[in-house]
LUMVOFI-438031 format. One line per 4 residues: number of its first residue (from 1); their letters; for each residue z, y, x of N, C-alpha, C. Coordinates in pm, 1 decimal, decimal comma, padded with zeros to 6 digits. Last residue first. Example, Ala and Ser with C-alpha at 12.3 -4.5 7.8 and 13.67 -1.06 7.14 Angstrom:
2 = SA = 00708,0/-00225,0/01285,0/00714,0/-00106,0/01367,0/00787,0/00003,0/01290,0 | 00780,0/-00569,0/01319,0/00780,0/-00450,0/01230,0/00780,0/-00330,0/01320,0
This chain:
187 = XXXX = -00053,0/-01897,5/-02932,3/-00150,8/-01787,0/-02919,5/-00231,6/-01773,2/-03046,3 | 00113,0/-02114,3/-02925,5/00157,0/-01994,5/-03000,7/00061,8/-01878,5/-02986,3 | 00010,0/-02312,5/-02762,5/-00000,8/-02326,5/-02907,4/00030,6/-02197,9/-02983,7 | -00187,5/-02265,8/-02474,4/-00059,6/-02247,5/-02541,9/-00080,1/-02248,5/-02691,7
183 = XXXX = -00424,4/-02266,7/-02341,5/-00364,8/-02396,4/-02372,0/-00235,0/-02386,6/-02449,7 | -00490,2/-02009,0/-02288,5/-00574,2/-02078,9/-02384,8/-00517,8/-02215,9/-02423,6 | -00304,9/-01939,5/-02086,3/-00287,9/-01886,6/-02222,0/-00368,8/-01967,0/-02324,6 | -00325,5/-01997,5/-01821,2/-00295,2/-02109,6/-01910,8/-00285,0/-02067,4/-02056,9
179 = XXXX = -00384,6/-01753,6/-01701,9/-00476,9/-01865,5/-01681,7/-00449,4/-01982,6/-01774,9 | -00168,5/-01590,2/-01772,3/-00303,3/-01557,9/-01819,7/-00394,7/-01679,5/-01810,9 | 00038,1/-01718,4/-01630,8/00043,6/-01711,1/-01776,8/-00095,4/-01682,0/-01834,3 | -00043,3/-01669,6/-01369,7/-00038,3/-01807,2/-01418,1/-00037,7/-01808,8/-01570,0
175 = XXXX = -00007,0/-01393,3/-01364,8/-00141,8/-01448,1/-01347,2/-00147,5/-01592,7/-01396,3 | 00271,2/-01379,8/-01390,4/00187,0/-01323,3/-01494,6/00043,1/-01376,2/-01485,6 | 00348,1/-01504,5/-01147,7/00387,9/-01562,7/-01275,2/00296,8/-01512,0/-01387,2 | 00248,5/-01319,1/-00962,7/00197,1/-01457,1/-00963,6/00227,3/-01524,8/-01096,3
171 = XXXX = 00411,4/-01099,7/-01026,5/00266,5/-01089,7/-01043,5/00202,8/-01228,6/-01048,7 | 00660,6/-01202,1/-00955,3/00634,3/-01169,0/-01094,3/00484,2/-01159,8/-01120,6 | 00622,8/-01234,3/-00680,7/00664,2/-01349,5/-00762,2/00635,6/-01322,6/-00909,3 | 00571,0/-00977,3/-00589,1/00461,4/-01075,0/-00595,0/00497,6/-01195,3/-00680,5
167 = XXXX = 00829,2/-00861,6/-00596,2/00718,8/-00807,9/-00676,4/00610,0/-00912,9/-00697,8 | 00956,3/-01028,2/-00409,0/01009,9/-01015,8/-00544,6/00901,9/-00962,3/-00639,7 | 00807,9/-00971,4/-00180,7/00805,2/-01107,3/-00235,4/00856,6/-01109,8/-00379,1 | 00887,5/-00703,1/-00150,7/00745,8/-00736,5/-00171,2/00732,9/-00876,3/-00232,4
163 = XXXX = 01160,1/-00738,7/-00096,0/01119,0/-00672,6/-00220,6/00972,6/-00702,8/-00251,3 | 01141,9/-00865,7/00151,6/01206,9/-00934,5/00038,8/01166,4/-00871,2/-00093,5 | 01024,8/-00661,8/00301,2/00948,3/-00783,5/00274,3/01010,5/-00862,0/00158,4 | 01229,9/-00485,2/00336,2/01120,7/-00446,2/00246,6/01036,0/-00567,5/00210,0
159 = XXXX = 01551,2/-00651,5/00336,1/01427,8/-00604,4/00399,1/01326,5/-00563,3/00293,1 | 01766,5/-00700,6/00174,5/01792,7/-00674,1/00316,2/01670,2/-00615,6/00385,6 | 01843,2/-00587,3/-00154,1/01748,7/-00643,0/-00057,6/01789,0/-00606,9/00085,0 | 02049,3/-00477,5/-00309,2/01973,2/-00591,9/-00360,0/01883,9/-00660,1/-00256,7
155 = XXXX = 02162,1/-00269,4/-00173,6/02249,3/-00351,8/-00258,3/02180,4/-00481,6/-00297,8 | 01953,1/-00131,0/-00062,0/02029,9/-00222,3/00023,6/02128,1/-00309,3/-00054,2 | 01876,5/00031,6/-00283,0/01787,5/-00071,2/-00228,9/01866,5/-00176,6/-00151,5 | 02101,2/00201,7/-00292,9/02067,8/00116,8/-00407,3/01980,2/00001,0/-00361,0
151 = XXXX = 02073,3/00324,5/-00044,1/02193,9/00246,1/-00073,8/02169,6/00151,9/-00191,4 | 01830,8/00463,5/-00073,6/01839,4/00351,9/00019,9/01963,2/00265,4/-00006,4 | 01665,1/00590,4/-00317,1/01807,1/00568,3/-00289,4/01822,3/00442,5/-00203,9 | 01419,6/00822,0/-00307,2/01444,3/00680,0/-00281,9/01590,3/00664,4/-00240,2
147 = XXXX = 01266,2/01064,3/-00269,7/01310,8/01012,8/-00399,6/01328,0/00861,5/-00392,0 | 01161,6/01120,3/-00022,5/01301,5/01156,0/-00046,8/01354,0/01103,9/-00179,8 | 00959,7/00875,7/00156,8/00983,7/00984,0/00062,3/01131,5/01007,2/00038,1 | 00803,7/00729,4/00363,1/00943,8/00772,4/00372,9/00968,0/00894,9/00286,1
143 = XXXX = 00621,0/00432,2/00304,6/00627,5/00577,8/00298,8/00775,5/00616,6/00304,9 | 00650,7/00162,9/00317,3/00519,1/00216,9/00351,4/00516,1/00369,3/00355,7 | 00865,5/00011,9/00226,7/00869,3/00063,3/00363,5/00738,1/00123,5/00410,0 | 00878,7/-00056,6/-00035,5/00808,1/-00149,7/00052,4/00804,0/-00102,3/00197,8
139 = XXXX = 01005,8/00158,9/-00146,6/01070,8/00028,2/-00158,3/01006,8/-00074,5/-00064,7 | 00807,8/00349,8/-00101,9/00936,0/00360,0/-00031,8/01008,1/00225,3/-00033,0 | 00613,1/00257,2/-00278,7/00583,6/00260,4/-00134,9/00711,3/00274,6/-00052,3 | 00735,7/00299,5/-00525,1/00714,4/00162,6/-00478,4/00687,4/00160,3/-00328,3
135 = XXXX = 00775,0/00536,4/-00652,9/00840,3/00518,6/-00522,6/00833,0/00373,3/-00475,9 | 00463,1/00672,5/-00771,8/00585,9/00596,0/-00790,9/00653,7/00586,4/-00655,0 | 00204,5/00767,8/-00735,8/00300,1/00842,5/-00817,6/00418,2/00757,2/-00861,4 | 00021,9/00608,3/-00605,0/00098,6/00705,0/-00525,7/00204,1/00781,5/-00604,2
131 = XXXX = -00041,7/00278,6/-00609,7/-00019,6/00390,9/-00701,0/00073,3/00490,7/-00633,0 | -00036,9/00073,3/-00433,5/-00153,1/00162,4/-00429,0/-00135,8/00285,1/-00517,9 | 00173,6/-00090,4/-00489,8/00191,2/00004,9/-00379,5/00071,9/00099,5/-00363,9 | 00074,4/-00263,9/-00688,3/00162,0/-00152,2/-00724,9/00180,0/-00048,7/-00614,2
127 = XXXX = -00275,0/-00331,5/-00677,0/-00140,9/-00360,8/-00626,6/-00051,1/-00240,7/-00653,5 | -00488,9/-00224,7/-00821,0/-00477,9/-00369,5/-00803,7/-00336,7/-00411,2/-00762,6 | -00446,2/00022,3/-01079,0/-00462,6/-00016,0/-00939,2/-00446,0/-00167,6/-00930,7 | -00448,5/00037,0/-01349,8/-00475,8/00160,5/-01275,5/-00497,0/00134,8/-01126,5
123 = XXXX = -00378,9/-00184,7/-01506,1/-00511,1/-00178,0/-01447,6/-00545,6/-00048,9/-01374,5 | -00127,6/-00233,9/-01596,5/-00216,7/-00162,5/-01687,6/-00356,1/-00139,6/-01629,4 | -00017,1/-00357,9/-01375,0/-00028,2/-00434,1/-01499,8/-00126,2/-00366,3/-01595,8 | -00014,1/-00145,9/-01193,9/-00097,5/-00264,0/-01167,1/-00120,0/-00344,2/-01295,3
119 = XXXX = 00168,7/00037,2/-01308,6/00028,7/00075,7/-01285,1/-00064,3/-00043,4/-01259,4 | 00411,9/-00133,3/-01331,5/00344,3/-00072,9/-01445,6/00199,6/-00032,7/-01417,5 | 00560,3/-00216,0/-01118,0/00441,7/-00294,4/-01152,9/00356,9/-00230,4/-01262,8 | 00777,2/-00038,1/-01114,1/00679,6/-00036,3/-01005,0/00551,1/-00112,4/-01038,4
115 = XXXX = 00910,7/-00110,9/-01350,9/00864,1/00026,1/-01331,0/00754,7/00030,3/-01224,6 | 00973,6/-00380,6/-01296,0/00890,7/-00345,0/-01412,0/00829,7/-00205,9/-01393,2 | 01146,1/-00344,4/-01074,6/01019,7/-00417,3/-01059,7/00923,5/-00383,4/-01173,6 | 01356,5/-00209,9/-01198,9/01285,4/-00147,7/-01087,2/01148,2/-00212,9/-01072,1
111 = XXXX = 01434,1/-00411,5/-01376,2/01378,8/-00287,5/-01430,0/01303,8/-00210,2/-01321,2 | 01540,8/-00592,6/-01201,4/01421,6/-00632,0/-01276,6/01354,5/-00509,7/-01340,2 | 01760,7/-00452,8/-01116,4/01655,0/-00479,3/-01019,4/01526,4/-00525,4/-01088,6 | 01915,6/-00439,9/-01360,9/01871,1/-00321,8/-01286,6/01751,2/-00350,6/-01197,4
107 = XXXX = 02011,9/-00678,9/-01455,0/01890,3/-00626,2/-01515,6/01831,7/-00510,6/-01435,3 | 02251,7/-00719,1/-01327,2/02140,3/-00807,2/-01295,2/02007,8/-00757,3/-01349,7 | 02419,9/-00534,0/-01455,3/02375,5/-00510,0/-01318,5/02255,6/-00596,2/-01281,7 | 02397,8/-00406,6/-01764,1/02395,7/-00535,6/-01695,5/02337,0/-00515,9/-01556,3
103 = XXXX = 02365,2/-00158,1/-01866,5/02502,1/-00207,6/-01852,0/02510,4/-00342,2/-01781,7 | 02188,9/00115,3/-01862,7/02175,6/-00021,5/-01814,5/02315,1/-00072,1/-01780,9 | 02107,0/00315,3/-02133,6/02207,1/00288,4/-02029,7/02195,9/00141,7/-01991,4 | 01805,2/00460,0/-02195,5/01883,1/00338,4/-02218,2/01980,1/00324,9/-02102,0
99 = XXXX = 01630,9/00724,1/-02356,4/01713,3/00674,2/-02246,2/01788,2/00548,5/-02290,6 | 01359,9/00947,6/-02416,4/01437,1/00828,4/-02452,3/01517,0/00784,5/-02329,9 | 01308,1/01284,4/-02495,0/01318,3/01181,7/-02391,4/01406,3/01066,0/-02442,0 | 01168,7/01338,4/-02822,4/01263,7/01369,6/-02715,5/01265,3/01254,7/-02615,8
95 = XXXX = 00817,4/01260,9/-02857,5/00953,5/01279,2/-02908,4/01041,2/01329,2/-02794,4 | 00568,5/01276,8/-02741,4/00576,6/01229,8/-02879,0/00715,0/01249,4/-02940,2 | 00491,5/01578,4/-02554,6/00553,1/01446,5/-02569,2/00566,9/01408,3/-02715,4 | 00384,7/01825,9/-02595,8/00315,3/01737,2/-02503,7/00363,0/01593,4/-02524,3
91 = XXXX = 00338,6/02069,1/-02853,4/00414,3/01962,4/-02788,6/00325,2/01879,4/-02697,1 | 00166,4/02381,8/-02799,3/00236,3/02279,1/-02873,6/00300,5/02173,5/-02786,7 | -00151,3/02449,2/-02647,8/-00025,9/02491,4/-02711,1/00038,0/02370,2/-02775,5 | -00350,9/02505,9/-02349,3/-00316,9/02434,9/-02472,7/-00186,4/02488,5/-02526,7
87 = XXXX = -00458,6/02543,1/-02090,8/-00490,7/02632,0/-02201,5/-00469,0/02562,1/-02336,3 | -00365,4/02403,3/-01880,6/-00469,4/02337,4/-01959,9/-00512,2/02421,1/-02081,3 | -00169,0/02573,7/-01776,9/-00279,1/02528,6/-01691,8/-00395,5/02472,1/-01772,7 | 00004,4/02604,0/-02000,1/-00061,6/02719,8/-01939,4/-00184,1/02675,1/-01859,8
83 = XXXX = 00083,8/02338,3/-02045,2/00018,6/02415,1/-02151,8/-00055,7/02535,6/-02095,4 | 00204,8/02284,3/-01797,7/00085,4/02208,9/-01840,1/00010,3/02287,1/-01947,6 | 00421,8/02464,1/-01802,2/00321,6/02470,6/-01695,4/00192,0/02400,0/-01735,1 | 00563,5/02376,8/-02028,6/00513,4/02514,4/-02021,9/00401,9/02526,1/-01917,7
79 = XXXX = 00627,2/02115,1/-01947,9/00542,9/02137,3/-02065,8/00483,7/02277,7/-02062,5 | 00794,3/02171,4/-01724,1/00670,8/02094,6/-01708,9/00575,9/02121,0/-01825,4 | 01011,0/02303,7/-01834,7/00926,2/02371,7/-01737,0/00792,1/02303,3/-01720,0 | 01106,6/02092,7/-01996,4/01067,3/02221,3/-02055,7/00974,1/02297,6/-01961,5
75 = XXXX = 01162,0/01894,6/-01801,4/01058,0/01872,6/-01901,9/01013,2/02002,5/-01969,0 | 01369,8/02013,6/-01648,8/01246,2/01966,9/-01586,2/01134,2/01957,9/-01688,9 | 01565,3/02062,8/-01846,9/01508,8/02172,9/-01768,4/01376,1/02133,8/-01704,5 | 01610,5/01800,4/-01930,8/01567,7/01902,0/-02027,5/01503,4/02018,8/-01954,3
71 = XXXX = 01706,8/01678,0/-01700,2/01573,0/01642,6/-01749,9/01521,9/01743,6/-01852,1 | 01960,8/01807,6/-01684,3/01865,7/01811,5/-01573,1/01723,4/01784,6/-01622,8 | 02080,0/01730,8/-01925,0/02056,1/01872,4/-01897,6/01950,4/01889,1/-01788,6 | 02087,4/01448,9/-01886,7/02018,3/01506,9/-02002,4/01985,2/01653,7/-01978,3
67 = XXXX = 02246,0/01424,9/-01655,9/02106,8/01377,7/-01655,4/02028,1/01443,6/-01768,5 | 02487,2/01526,3/-01750,0/02422,2/01588,7/-01633,7/02274,0/01551,4/-01629,6 | 02547,8/01342,9/-01953,5/02518,8/01482,1/-01988,7/02448,8/01555,0/-01874,0 | 02619,5/01104,5/-01823,5/02486,5/01117,3/-01881,9/02451,2/01261,7/-01912,9
63 = XXXX = 02776,1/01083,9/-01515,9/02787,6/01138,9/-01650,3/02648,7/01162,5/-01708,9 | 02724,8/00986,7/-01269,2/02856,8/00956,2/-01323,8/02873,1/01005,0/-01467,3 | 02402,1/00829,7/-01239,6/02489,1/00946,5/-01235,7/02623,3/00906,1/-01296,0 | 02069,5/00722,7/-01165,5/02211,9/00698,1/-01178,6/02290,8/00826,4/-01166,7
59 = XXXX = 01752,0/00631,8/-01307,1/01840,2/00723,6/-01236,1/01986,0/00687,9/-01262,5 | 01437,8/00556,9/-01331,0/01564,5/00484,3/-01330,7/01657,8/00565,7/-01242,8 | 01173,6/00667,3/-01529,8/01268,6/00700,8/-01424,0/01389,4/00610,6/-01440,5 | 00841,2/00676,4/-01626,8/00962,6/00595,3/-01620,6/01046,6/00648,0/-01504,7
55 = XXXX = 00601,5/00833,5/-01846,2/00676,3/00825,2/-01721,5/00794,2/00730,1/-01739,4 | 00258,0/00853,2/-01966,0/00402,3/00835,1/-01979,8/00469,5/00833,9/-01843,4 | -00014,1/00876,6/-01916,1/00036,6/00918,8/-02047,1/00185,9/00891,7/-02069,4 | -00049,2/00814,5/-01637,6/-00124,1/00923,2/-01701,4/-00065,6/00969,8/-01834,7
51 = XXXX = 00283,8/00772,9/-01499,0/00156,8/00718,7/-01544,8/00080,2/00829,9/-01616,8 | 00512,6/00761,6/-01251,7/00445,0/00854,2/-01341,9/00307,7/00796,9/-01372,7 | 00805,3/00603,8/-01183,7/00661,6/00584,5/-01190,7/00607,1/00681,6/-01295,0 | 01097,2/00530,0/-00988,2/01020,8/00614,2/-01079,4/00875,2/00572,0/-01075,2
47 = XXXX = 01431,8/00434,2/-00906,8/01288,6/00404,6/-00919,2/01225,1/00506,2/-01012,3 | 01671,8/00572,4/-00835,8/01648,0/00433,3/-00794,4/01498,5/00402,8/-00796,2 | 01816,4/00858,6/-00756,1/01684,9/00811,8/-00801,7/01664,0/00670,5/-00748,2 | 02112,4/01005,5/-00866,3/02051,4/00909,4/-00774,2/01922,0/00858,3/-00836,0
43 = XXXX = 02245,6/01326,3/-00884,4/02171,0/01220,8/-00951,7/02105,0/01134,6/-00846,2 | 02377,8/01568,9/-00840,7/02438,0/01440,6/-00797,9/02377,4/01322,6/-00873,0 | 02254,4/01804,8/-00871,6/02315,2/01747,9/-00993,1/02382,5/01613,2/-00965,4 | 02144,7/01846,0/-00625,7/02249,0/01940,1/-00669,4/02319,5/01890,6/-00795,2
39 = XXXX = 01949,7/01643,1/-00625,3/02068,1/01631,6/-00539,7/02179,6/01725,1/-00584,1 | 01746,1/01722,9/-00805,0/01828,0/01604,3/-00832,6/01954,7/01597,6/-00749,1 | 01579,3/01946,9/-00747,8/01700,0/01963,0/-00829,6/01792,9/01841,8/-00837,0 | 01344,5/01904,7/-00613,2/01416,8/02028,4/-00584,4/01549,6/02039,8/-00657,9
35 = XXXX = 01245,0/01664,2/-00714,2/01291,0/01673,1/-00575,7/01378,1/01794,9/-00549,6 | 01163,6/01740,0/-00975,3/01269,6/01640,8/-00955,1/01330,1/01657,5/-00816,3 | 00961,9/01921,1/-00915,0/01074,9/01964,7/-00998,0/01193,1/01868,3/-00982,4 | 00786,9/01754,5/-00777,2/00852,9/01863,8/-00704,1/00971,8/01917,9/-00782,2
31 = XXXX = 00699,5/01585,7/-00982,5/00780,1/01531,0/-00873,1/00851,9/01641,3/-00795,7 | 00552,8/01775,1/-01132,4/00663,8/01701,8/-01194,0/00757,1/01648,1/-01084,6 | 00358,3/01846,0/-00940,7/00450,2/01946,3/-00994,8/00574,0/01879,0/-01054,1 | 00221,8/01606,1/-00906,2/00294,1/01664,1/-00792,8/00393,5/01770,3/-00838,3
27 = XXXX = 00105,5/01572,0/-01157,5/00198,1/01471,1/-01104,9/00286,3/01532,7/-00996,9 | -00052,1/01804,7/-01150,9/00049,5/01788,6/-01255,0/00152,7/01683,2/-01213,5 | -00235,7/01769,9/-00948,1/-00132,1/01872,4/-00929,6/-00023,4/01863,8/-01036,3 | -00408,4/01580,7/-01058,0/-00314,0/01540,7/-00953,7/-00201,5/01642,6/-00938,2
23 = XXXX = -00415,8/01625,1/-01416,0/-00468,6/01647,2/-01282,1/-00364,0/01603,2/-01180,7 | -00277,7/01552,6/-01640,8/-00422,2/01566,9/-01651,1/-00489,5/01577,3/-01514,7 | -00024,9/01390,1/-01779,6/-00068,2/01431,4/-01646,1/-00221,1/01433,5/-01647,4 | -00022,5/01308,1/-02030,9/00071,7/01415,1/-01999,7/00043,5/01469,2/-01859,1
19 = XXXX = -00262,5/01183,7/-02267,8/-00217,9/01213,4/-02132,4/-00109,4/01321,6/-02130,3 | -00147,0/01031,7/-02576,5/-00242,2/01105,0/-02493,7/-00181,1/01136,1/-02358,2 | -00002,9/00918,0/-02775,7/-00031,5/00836,3/-02656,9/-00136,1/00901,6/-02565,5 | 00069,9/01117,7/-02946,1/-00046,4/01035,4/-02981,7/-00095,1/00949,7/-02865,0
15 = XXXX = 00223,2/01273,0/-02673,8/00199,8/01275,7/-02817,8/00068,5/01203,4/-02847,3 | 00313,3/01065,3/-02396,8/00243,5/01177,0/-02457,2/00227,0/01160,7/-02606,7 | 00644,2/00925,1/-02360,1/00498,9/00924,2/-02346,8/00440,7/01042,6/-02422,3 | 00932,5/00849,0/-02162,1/00868,9/00912,8/-02276,2/00718,6/00906,8/-02253,5
11 = XXXX = 01248,8/00755,7/-02020,1/01105,2/00739,5/-02040,7/01058,8/00818,9/-02161,1 | 01502,0/00628,8/-01815,4/01450,6/00744,4/-01888,1/01299,6/00728,0/-01902,1 | 01759,2/00420,9/-01781,9/01613,2/00416,0/-01783,8/01569,2/00531,0/-01873,9 | 02043,2/00478,9/-01585,2/01973,3/00499,9/-01712,0/01823,5/00488,5/-01689,4
7 = XXXX = 02350,1/00368,4/-01448,7/02205,8/00387,8/-01436,3/02142,6/00392,7/-01574,8 | 02652,6/00512,4/-01354,0/02580,7/00437,6/-01456,2/02433,4/00469,7/-01438,8 | 02908,6/00509,1/-01121,6/02768,9/00544,6/-01145,9/02714,8/00453,3/-01255,2 | 03230,0/00634,8/-01115,1/03143,7/00521,2/-01146,6/03004,9/00571,2/-01181,5
3 = XXX = 03380,9/00804,2/-00844,1/03318,0/00809,6/-00976,1/03229,3/00687,7/-00995,6 | 03671,0/00694,2/-00677,1/03526,2/00710,5/-00674,5/03471,7/00708,9/-00817,3 | 03970,7/00863,4/-00625,9/03902,0/00761,0/-00702,9/03752,4/00791,8/-00705,8
């Protein structure tokens, strides 16, 4: 019998909404911790995005406890490394890691899009594929990274172009909303 995979949206932000990634090497360290451990825990990486003051991961596994233990080790090591490198003490995150089990399959792909669009929506880059600390480039076929579940991708899209159009459709919608906002009564 095949184990059922449940996907979880994992996220957290810096204490007082402050940065958790201060330098490029901090992003790369966090990603290297994920890369070196996710396969041994049988965790599937659907989407991720590391932002200056928060992170988003969409991961799948047959048991949440595996994910919780895996992330606890990653985050503890990350906080210790950041504190040492930045000569700081104390907490880095505002709380324990948050997680939401995604029980609606139709919501999964929209969550991937939300995660990938995060840097563009917040103004860190013009297009989501310009942000190097997410796996959007893998989803668009622009980079061949290891933190990309091709089977998950193939469940929803036949080509990278289809995903690009999916991303752009939301961006176009948001731009239209901005341009007509002054005409809306509920503003």
